[in-house]
N, C-alpha and C positions, 0 to 999 in steps of 0.2 A: 616539407615537414619531417622532422625526426620523430616518427610515431612512438618508437620504443622509449625514447627519452622523455616524451611528454606524457605518455599514458601507460597505465598498467592494465592488463587484461586478466580476468579470472572467471571461473564458472562455478556456480552453486545451484544444484538442482536444475531447474528449467530456465536459469538466467545466465546469459553471457554478459559480463559487465566490463565495460571499458571506462576507467576512471582517471582523472587527472592526477599527476604526481606532484602538482604544486602544493605548497604548504598553505593551508587556509586556517584563519583564526577560528577558535572554537565556536563562537556565536554564529559565524557565517556557515560553517560546516553543519551545525545543528539545524539551522534554518533550511539548508538545502536537503539535508537528510529527511526533513519532515515533508518534503515535496514542493517547496517554494519554486515557482516558475516552471513547473514540470510540463513538458509537451508530450502528447500522445501521437506516435507515428503509426500509420496503418498502411495496408496494401503493400507491404514489403514482400518481395519474391519469396515464395515458400520453397526454399531449397537449402541444402547444407553447403554453405560457402562462407568461410570466416572472413573473406575479403569484403563482403557486403557491410557488416557492422563497422569495419575499419573505414570503408569508403564513406559511410554515413557520417562518421565523426570528422573525417577530413573535409567533407563538403560543408558540414554544419559549422565547422570552426572558422569558416570565412566570415561569419557574422560575429564571432566573439569566442572567447575561451570556453571550452566545454568542461563542465563538471563531471558528468557521467552519462553514459548510454547504457540502459538496461534492455538488452536484446533477448526476446523470449524464444526459446527453442523447446522442441519436444525431446523425448528420451533418446531418439536416434540422431539428435543434433540438427534436425531440420527446423528452419524458422517457422514460428507459428503465425507470422504475418504482421506482428506488431512489436513495438518497442517504446521505451520512455527515454526522453532526452532532457537534459538540464544544462543551462549555461551557468557559469560561476556568477555572472551578473544576471540575476533573475529578471531584471527589467527588460532584457532582450527578448523575452518570450513573445510579446506582441509583434515585434518586428519579424521574428522568426516565423510566426504563423503566416504572415503575408509573403515573405521572401523565400523561405526554404522550399516550398513546392516548386517554384520556378528553378531554383538551383538544382534540385533533384531531377526535374524534368530534363534540364539541359545535359544531365549526365546519364540519361536513359533510365532513371529510376522514378517510376510513377508513384511516389510515396506521398500520402496525404498527411497533413499536419494540423493539429488543433490543440487547444489547451486541454490538459489532462484534468479529469474530475478529481483525481487523487483520492478516490474512495478508500477509506482505511478503517471502516467499522464493519463488523460482522454481527448478525443477529442469530442467536440460537434460541429456538422455541420448541415447545412440547417435550422438553427434557424433564422427565419425572423420576429419575433414579436417585437424584441427590438434592439436598437442601442447598440454598445459595452459597453458604460457607463451604460446603463440601464441593460444590461446583467450582468455586474459586481455587481451592486447593488441588483438585483433580486436573483442572485445565492447565495449571502451572506445569504439570508433568508432560502435557501434550505439546505445548508451544508457549513461547514468551508473548506477553501482551502488556500494553502500557497501563490499561485500566479496565475495569469491568463495572458496568452499570446494570442494576437489577430493577425490573419493574414487576410489581405484583398486579397483573391485570385482572385476575380473578383470585378469590381466596385460595392460597397455597398453589397458585399457578403463576409461574414466573417467566418473564422474557429477559434474556441475557444479551447485553450489547458489549462486545469486546472491541477495544480500541487499540490501534497499532501505530507505530511511528510514521509509516508511509504505506502506500499502496502495495509495494513489493512484499513487505512483511505480512500484510493482510492476506495477500494472494497465497503465500507459503503456508500461512496458518489455516486458510480455507481448505487447502489440500490436506493438511495434517488432521484437521478436525473431521473432515469427511471420511478419512481412513479409519477413524475410531468412533464414528457417530453412534453405533449401536450400543456402546457402553452407557449412553445417556438415555436409553429407552428405545423401544421399537418404532416410536413415532417421532423421535427427535429429528430436527432438521436445521441445517445451518445455511444462511444465505447472506448475500451482500446487503448492507443497510444503505439505502439511497440517502444522499446528503440532505434531501428535502423532507425526509421523514420526521415526524414529530419527536421521534426518539433519538435523532442524530445529535451529535455533540453541539453543533451550533444552534439547535433549536431547544436544547435542554434548558429549562427554566431554573434560575438561581434559587428559587424557593424550594426546589425539589432536589433529589439526589444528594442527600446528606452523606457525608463520608463516615464510614464506620471507624470506631476507635480501634486501638491495638488488640482489643479482645473481641473484635467483630460485633460490637454492640452499637445500636443506633443511639445518638445523643438525645434525640427526641422522637420516640416511637409514634407519637400522635401527629407528627408534622406532615408526613406523607408516606406513601407506600412504595417509594423507590429510593434506592441508595447506591452508593459508589464505593468500590474497593480501591 
C-alpha cells in the first residue's frame, strides 16, 4: 500500500485524522460526514506512536476502502484508547464488527470493535443568564452547531439541545462549552444527550418544536412550549 498516495493525515485539537484522498460525490461525503457506518474502536494501546493509527488503517483496509480514521489523543500526543473508523462503503460496517477484531488480534493489536452510537447532541440545562434567543446568539460565538431545540420544562426555565453534524464535532463543542460554562450561570451544566432520551432528535414529535421565523418569533405560540432555531 502506498499510504501517502491514498491517505492524508492531519491533526486538530485532540484528533489525529487519516482520510482518503479519493474523490467522493457530494451526497456520499455528506452521508459519511454525518457518521454513516461509523465504528467505535477501543482498547487501543495508550502510547504516543504515529505508526499505530497508520497500522489500523492498513489492516482495516483489507476489508474495503477506508473513508476516515479519527484517532483520539491527549495534549501530549498519547492515544486516549479509542478511535472512530468509517469505510467508504458504509454497508461494510457489519462485516467489520465481526472480522476486524480477528485481523487486529493476528497483528498483536487487541482492539475491540463495535458500531458507534454516533451521539451528536448536547443538553445544556440550568442556564439562567440568557433568554433562548440570547442563548442562540451567544452560543454561535462559542462553537458552531447545526440546530438548537429549546424546551420550556417550567415557566421561564429552559432546556437547550444542541445538534451537530457528527460525534466528533459534538465532542469538540462539549469541550468548548465546558470551558465557558460559567458565563451561563453558576449552576449551568452541559452533558451528552443519549439517543434514547425523549428530547433526542429521533424522538422529537412533529407536532412540537416549531421553527422560529427570521425575527425569532413562534408561528403559533399556543401550539407547544418547545421550538427550534
